[in-house]
Structures are given as C-alpha cells and as structure tokens.
N, C-alpha and C positions, 0 to 999 in steps of 0.2 A: 882367541885364535891367532895363530902368526902365521903367515904365508911366505914362503922362501922360494922365489920362482922369477920368470922373467918379469919385465915391465908389464909389456904387453899382457901378457896372461893374466898376471896381479889385478890390472884394473878391471879385467873380464872377470875373474875368480870374485872379487870383492862382492860387486853386485849380487853377483850369482849364489854365494855362499853365506849373505848376509845374516840370515836366521840362525845360521850356527857360530857366530863371533863370541858368545859365550863360552863357548866350549874351551876349557884348558888343553889344547892340543897344538902341536907345531907341523905343520904341512910343506913338505919339501918335495921340489918339483924333481924327477929323475935327472940325475947330470949336473944339478947343483950341489955346492959344497956348503955342507952344516955337519957341525959336529954337536952331537947331543942327541937324545931320542926324538924319533919324530916318525911321522908316516909320510913314507916316500909313495909318491904317486907318479902317473905317466899323463902327460899333457894332452894325448889321445884318447884318454878314458876318463873324463870328467864324471860321468855318469856313475862310474863306480866307487868315485869318491865322494859322492853325493850319498850314494847309498850306504857306506860306511858311516859317514855323519849322521844320516839319519838312525842308525842302529846305535851310534853312541848316545845322540839325544835321548832314545827311548829308555836307554838304561841309566842314563844321567839321574844323581840322586839330589838335585837343585831345580828348583823353579826360577822363573826371573820374574822379580815384583817389583813395581813402581812405586816410590813414594816420593810424592813433589817432583821434581825433574830428573830424579836419579835412579838407575835402575839398579837391583841389588841381585844376588845371588843369593836365593833362599833354601837352605837345607832343608829337605823334606823329615828330617828326623826333630826339627826345630818347629815346625808346624802343630798349632793345637788344634785349630779348625778352619775350615774353609766356608764362607758366606757366598751364596750366589745371589746375584739378582739378575734382571732380566737380562742386560747386557754385559755386565760387570762379574768378578767375583776378587774376594776379598780374602788374602792369607792373613790369619792371624796368629802370631808366635807368642812366646812368654812376654815379649817387650813391646812389639810392633806389631804393625798391621800393613800389609802390600797389596795394592792392585794387580792382578795379573790379567794376561791376555785370553787365557784358557776359558771355556765355558764349564761349569759345574759339572755337565754329563762328561766332559773330555776329561776332568779333572779326575773324577771319579774313576774312568778307565785306566788314567795314568798310575794313578796311586792305589789301585785296588791290590796289588800283590805286597803294598809295604804297611799293612794294618789299618788303611783308612776304610770307614764305613758310612753309609749315607744314614743320616737321623731325621731327615725331614725333606721336604721338598728341596728348602733352600740353603741346607747344611750337609757339610762331609766333616767327621770327627777323627782323629786320629786316635787309635784305640790306646796306645802308648800314653795318652797325655790324659787318659780317663782316671779321675781321683777315685769317686765313688758316685753311687746311683741312689737314688731315692723314688720307690714308687709312688705314683699319685692316683687321684681317680681316674675312672674311664680308661684303664690300660696304659697309662703313658707313665713316662718316666722323666726324671730331672737328673741329667747327667753333670755333675761336677768334675770340670776341668782343672787342670794343675797350674792354669794361671788364675785362678781364684774365680772365674766367671762360671756359669752354668748355661745350659742349653737345654731344651725340651727334646726329649725323643717322641715323635708324633706317633699316635696309633697304627697309622698304616705302614711303619716300619719296626714296630716292635719285634713281630716274628723274625722276620731276617737279622735283627739285632741280636737276640736272643741265640739263635742259633750260631751265629758268629761267635760269641762270648760262650757256647756251651753252656748256656743258661736253663732252664726249667723254665 
C-alpha cells in the first residue's frame, strides 16, 4: 500500500492502516497530485476508507505467510493444504510452508468459496490439489495431494466431504 497525503495525515494513517500494508493499492488524499491509478479518499472520512480496505482484504486472493523473518504473499491457488495447531496454522504449498496469523476456523471461513474443505479437526484441503482418494477401513479415506503428500479424511468429515465432491 502506498499513501500519498499530507505529512501529518500520513503519520496518523500509517499506524491506523498498518494491517492493510500488504494490499497492492495507492491511496491518495483528495487535493494531492498523483498521476496513475489510485483510490482517492477524503481526510474527513477515514472510516469509509477503512471499510473499503476491509472489503478489498476480504476479496483478496492472497494470505500473508511468515517464513523465518520474512513475510510473503501466498496466492491461495498455490495452497495444497492448511494444518492447524492450538494457536498456529501452517499453509503448505507445493514447495514451501508458511506460518499464518489466522486460526484454522477463520481460514475455513475465508477460503470456503475457493474450493477448500475441512477434512479433519486440524486440516483444510484445497480440492484443486487432490490427486486421488483411497478408501480405508472404518469409513476413512486417504487423500493423495499434488505435492506428493497424503492426509487422512477423518470419519466425522466423510459425509460433508462426499457431499462437496458429489460422491455416493
């Protein structure tokens, strides 16, 4: 995010809008000179600006993931599965793993419209990254993923998983 505004307002907004800093957007205060594509905002209506940024964040197709000391934008189409523990969640892509700040239940909500489904208490899988399924004993399934790994579909999630994939 890039801010083009008065110096005093910039200091105020940098702190207030810090959670949106990864968004690829230019914000320009009305009356400031800027050439290019930008969102022009009125300094008297910062709440409206925040609402707009929140709507952009909800429709964003990236998650922020931490790896070591660096923070990366992770395109959700590259996510194979997400693993959740008590306070952390880890996003697994074809080649990397990232820690994300969101809890597993929050990620489940965020990604529900992008073909992600819960397969166990601690796992969410990207349905586009499923390579094959293997039925196991006790109504369980093994899900083979495109990154070469597999995960278990627990019994309590079999019904919703089959419905989602329109299986019998």
